[in-house]
N, C-alpha and C positions, 0 to 999 in steps of 0.2 A: 504494500500500500504506500503510495507516494504521499509524503507529508504535504499538507496544504500551504506551507510557507514557500514552497517552490513556485515561482511565478511562471506564467506561460513563456515569457521571454527566456527565463532560465532553462526551462525544459527544451525549448527550441535550440538554444545554444548547446545544450547537452546532446541533442540529436545530431547537430552539425559536427561536434567534436568527435563523437563516436561513430559517425557515418550511419546513423539509424535512419532508415528511410521509411517514413509513414506517409501514405497517400494524402495529399492536400493538407499536410500538417500545419502550414502557415495560415490556412483558412479555417481550421478547426477551433472551436472554443476550448478553453482550458480543460474543462471536465471531460470532453471527448478525447482530447490529446492525452490526458492522463490514462484513460481507459485503453487507448491504442498503445501507448508506451508500456503499460503493464502487460498487455498481451504479448508485445514484442519481447519483453524481458523474460517472460515465462517460456517462450519458444527457443531463445538463444542460450547456448552453453558457453560461448567464448566471445570475448571482446578484446580488442587491442589495448594493452596497458597505456595509460595516459599520465604523463608526469608534469604537464604544464599547468593545467587549471584544477583538475579534480583529484589528482594523485591517487588514481584508482588502478589496481593491478589486474583485477578479474571481475567477472560478472557479479559475484557475491559482494564484493566491496562496493560496486556501483549501486546495487540494490540497497545495501546498508546506508550508503550516502543519501539515497532518495527517501528512505524511511525516516531518517532523522530530520529535524528542522534545518532549514537552509541557514548555514553559518553566517551568510551576509545579511540575513534578515533578523538579527538578534534583538533589534530595538522595536519597541512598540511605536505607533505613530506619534504619541505624545512625547515619548523619550527622544525620538528622532527630532521632533520639532524643538525640544529644549536644547539639544546639541546644536542645532542650526542657529537658534537664537543666540546662544553663547558665542558661536563662531561669528555671527554678525556683529556682536558687541566688540569682539577682538578686532574684526576688520575695521570697524568704525574708529577704534582707538588708533590703529595703524595709519589709517587715512588722515587722521587729524594730527599727525606729526608726533605720535607716541607721547602725547601729553595726558597724564593721569587726571589732571584737574578738570578737563572738559570731556571726560569719558564716563562710562557707566561704572567703572571699577573704583572702589574705595581707596585702595593702595596697591602696591606692587605684589604683595602676597596674595591678595584677592585675584589679581590678574593671573598670577602663576597657578593658583589653585584651579581657576576656570580653564586655563590652557591645558593643564594636566588632565582635567576631566574629559576634554574632547579628544585628546591624543589617541585613545584606542579606536577612534572611529574615523580613521584616515580614508576609508572607502567613500566617505561623504565628501564631495568636492569642496564644500564651504569650509570644512575643517582643514583640509589640506591647504587651501588658499590662506586661511587665517593664520595657521602655524607657519606657513612659508613667509608671510609678511612679518610675523612676529620675530622671526629669526634676524631680521634687519635691525631690531631694537637692541642697541648696545648695552642697555641696562639688564637684559635678560641673559644671564650666563649660568649654566650652559643652555643652549637653545633646546627647545622641546620639539622632538621629531614625531610626526604622525606614524601610527602603526597601520600596516596594510595587510589584507588577506593575500594569499599567494596568487589568487586570480587577479586581483587589482594590480599587484606588482607586475605581472605579465602584461596586462592591458596598458599600464603606464609606460613600460619598456617599449612596447610596440608603437605607442603614440609618439614617444621620443624619437625612435628610429625613423618613423614616417616624417616627423618634423625636420630631422637632420637631412633626410633624403630630398625634401622639398626645398631646402635652402639652395640658393643659386651658388654656383661655383665660378669664381672669377678666373679667367684665363687671360694671361698677358701675352700679346704677340708683338714682337718688335719688327720694324721695317717701315718701308714707305707705302702709303696707301693713297688711293685716288678716290675721291667721293664726287659723284656727278649728280646734279639735280636736273630734272626735265624742264 
């Protein structure tokens, strides 16, 4: 039985990673996709081990992963909103020149306490951005680093590689050139 915390998007990603082909899987509703995926997992005895996102060696490990709550969905909606609100307060502090007097925070200890509170939730983009900007504050030593799931680490690495690949490369050519205009 697939745990309900796995979203449709998560299940589709899982199907893509493990090359699970379900007819019209992108058009199915989540409950139908779950039923089809469970049927598929009952019929299959072997899957390729995957060490990038799910760290699954065999079919039993995949089924165990799906039966447990989704590790990236460990927060309730209210807890997530609280983490995002704290991140926004830190972002506001950073954008206002790292000045505690015009910020939400009472003192530097309160700021540090809030930053440490959101650090475990590095999968949330607002937390990553807030802690990234907070690193530039010279009063915060040592800097507080966000914690990521393995899946998010891989996603951020791929994003960085794509960014680097998209950067233009300057090529210098020496010599005489002729430019003509019509």
